N, C-alpha and C positions, 0 to 999 in steps of 0.2 A: 551537528555542525562542528565536529572535531577538526575538520580540515579548513574551517572558515578562517579567512584572513582578518586579523584584528586591526582595526583602524581607529582613528579619532577624528570625528567630524564636528567642527565648531565646539570643541571641548567635551564632546560626548563620546565615550567609547562605544564602538559598535563592531559587529562581525558581519562580513560580507562573503558571499560565495567566491571562491577562487575562479578565475576565468576558465580553467580547465573543466570545472564542473558545469559552468554555463554553456560551454561548447558541447559537452556531452548531453546535457538536457536538450539543447537545440537540435542536436543530431537525432535524438530519440523522437522528437516531435516531427521534424522534417518539413514544416511548411516553408514556402518560399521566403518569408520574412525571417524565419529561423536560419535558413541556409545563408541568407545575406548577413545575418548576425555572426555566424561562424566565420565567414570570410573576413568581415570587419575585425573581429577579435584577433584572428590569426595575423592580420596585417598590422594592427595598431597596438598590440599588447605583447609584452614579454610572456611567452608561454613556456611552462615546464614540460617539454616534450615527453620525457619518460613518464611523468605523472599522467599526462593526457593519454598516452598509449595504454597505461595500466588501467585507467578508468574505462576507456573504450573497450578494452579486452574483457574486463570484469563484467561489464553489462552487455557484451556482445553487440557493440555499436560500431558503425563505420562512418567516417567522414565522407561527405559527398565528393565525387571525383569530378574535376573540371577538365 
């Protein structure tokens, strides 16, 4: 979890996956609900595009084409 984003939730420090990794995980699984999650994250979240591209390239993944 070196790339995890550090947050504080109700006074408790926590680490969460960055959205770029959530997108990559969803792309690797590829179920309809995962593909919907990718679309939702791309529309509603600020994505570090170079980071996402690097993750996808490292793990030989592709985003679904619409």
